[in-house]
N, C-alpha and C positions, 0 to 999 in steps of 0.2 A: 536677246530675248525674241527679237522679230525674225529673225534669221531661223531660230529653233521651230517659232510656230511654221514657217513656210515650211519647213523641211517636213513637220509632221504632216502638215496640210497634204503635201505631196503623196507622204506614205498611206494616208487615208483612202487618197483617190487612187494610188495604185490597187491597194487591197480590194477598193469597191470594184473598179474596173474587171479585176482577174476573177472577181465571182460572175458578175453580170456578162461578161463579155464572152465567156466561153460556154455558158450554159445551154445555148441552142444547137451549137455544133456537137457538143460531148454528147447528148441526150436523146436529140430528137431521133436519132437511130434507136435508142434502148426503147423510147416508148412505141416506136410506129411497129417494132418487132412484137409485142405482145396481142395477144389475142385477145378481143375484147367483147367477144359475142356472150351476151346475157350478163356481161359485167355493167356497174356502177360507172365504171372508169372508160375514157376512150383517149386513144391516142392524143388527140388535140388536148382533151382534159388534163391527162398528164403532163404535156408540154406547159400547160397553161400552169399547173403547179409549180414546174419546175422554175419556171420565169417567175412566178411571183415571190417564191421563196428565195432567189436569187437577189431580186430586186430589194426584199425587205431588209436586207443587209444596211442599203442607204435610207430605207424609209422608215425604220422602226427605231425608237428610242434608246432602247438599250437591250440586255440580253431576255429580260423578262417578258418585254412586248415581242422581241423575234419570236419566243416561243408560242406567245398566243397567235401570231400570224401562221407559224407552221402547222399550227391546229388547225385553224381554222380554214387553211388552204387544202391540207388533204383530207378534211371534211366534207371536201368536193369531190372525193372520188374514192372514198371506202368510210366506212363507219367509226368514228371517233368518239361515241358516246363514252366510252371506258377508254381512256389512252393517256399515256405517260412519257415523259422523256426523261432518261437516267442520264447524268454523267458520272464519269470513272475517273477515280482517283489510283492508278495503278500503283504509284508509289504505296499510298498508306492500304491498299486493297479495300478501298471503300466506294460506296456508290451515293451518290445524291439525287434528289427527285427535285430537280427545280421547276418541274411543270408537271400537273397532273389534272386531271377530269376524270371523276369515278361515281358511279351511283350507290357504290356497297361500301368500298372500302375508303377510310379517310384518315389512315395512319402511312404516310410516305416520308417518315423519319430517316436518316441515312442509314445504310446498312452497312456494318463493319464486317471486316473480315469476311467478305462474301467468297462462297464457292459455288461449284456446281451443283452441290447435293441438295442445298435447300433454298437456291435462288434462281428461277427461271431467267432473271436478269443478268445473273452471273453464269448461268449457261451457255447464253448468247455471246456473252465477252468472252469466256473462253473457249468455244467453237469457232468464233468469228463469223459464222454462218445464220442466215435467216432460219428462225425457228417457227414451226406451225404446230401448236398441240390440242390435241381433241380431248374430248369428255372421259374416254377410259383411260388415255395416258395419265392425265392430269389427276384421275382418282388415285391411282396408282403412285403418283408423286405424291399425294397429299395423304396416304397411308405411311409413305416412308419419310413422313415431314420434310419433303422437298418442295412445299412452296410456302412461300412469304405471303402473309395475309389470305383474304378468304379466297377458296378454289373456285375458278370461273369454270365455265363449260368450254370455253374455247378460248386460249390463249396463241398470239403471234407478235413475234419480236425481230426486229433487224438490228445488227451493228451500225455502228455511226465510226465508218473509218477515215483516217486523214493522215495522210504521208506512213500509211501502214501499219497504223496504231489506232488500237479502237478506243475512241474518246467518249462513248455513250451508248446509248440501245434507245428507239422507240418502239413502242408496244402498245399492242389495242388486244381487249378481252370483251367477252361477252358472259353475264352471270345468268343468263337465260336463253340463250340460242347456241346449241353446240355445232350447229354447221352454219353459222353467220358468216364465215371466212373461209376460203376455198386457198388453194395451192395458188389459183391466178391472183388472188390479193395478195398472197405473200410476196408473188412476182413485181405486183403493182407497187407495193411498199418498199421492195428491193430498190427498184428502180428509182425511187425518189430519195432515196438512203443517202447516197453519194453529195448529191447537192446541198441535202441537208447538214449532213456533216459540215461541209465545206463552210456554209453558212454559218453554222454554230461558230465554227473554228475562227473565221474571219472576224464576226462580231466580238468574238473575247477578244482579239488582237487590238480591234477596234476601240474598245470600251478599255482596255489595262492603257492603249495609247493617250487616250483621252485623261486618264486618272493621271499618267506620268507628265501629261502638259500642265494639268492642274496642279500636281505637285511642285512642278517647276516655276510657275506662275506665282505660287503662293509663297515661295521660297525666296523670289527675287523682289517681293513688296516687302 
C-alpha cells in the first residue's frame, strides 16, 4: 500500500513538473513575437497568463477549479464575458461543455454527433485551426442552421491540441459588438491555447490518478 502511494506521489510530481518547468522556455518567444500595439494584452501579460495556467495544475483542487482559473487568467488579456471550454469525445463524436459563462445562452448541454455544418465548435475541431467569424459570416451560417444556440455578432475559437489530438476548444463571443475581437486577439488566444490544453490534459491525468488511489485505498480497507 505504501509503496503504491509513494510511486503515485512521484508520478504526480512528475506530471506537475512537466507542465510548470517548460512553460517559460516554450512560450516566451511566442508571446514576445506578437504585436501588442492597441491591444489589451502585452507580451508580459501573456507570459503571466501562461505561467498562471501552468501553475494552476498544482494549485487548483480539481478540473472544475482549473477551468475557472483558466477563465480568470484569460480575462486579463482578452474579453471573456461570453466564454466556454468544450471537451471532445472523439470516439462518440460528442462535445461536452464543462465550463461556460454567457450573458444570453444558458443551454450548454452536450452536443451529440457534432459536425462542421451545425456547430462552430465542431468546425474548429474538424479544421484543427483557430477561427474568427464576424457578423456577416455568422448570419449566413444562421440561415443555413449552421449555428448551435443564439447567433452572436462575433465568434472566436481555438482548438486545444495535445499529442496531435484535439481534446477541446476554447471560445469567446459577443452578442452586441461585431468588432470586439480582431485577428490579433485570435493570435493571442492561439498563443495560450497549447499551454491551456497541456494543463487540462495533465489535470485530467492527476484527477484520474487520485481516483485510482482512492479506489485502491478503499479496496485494501
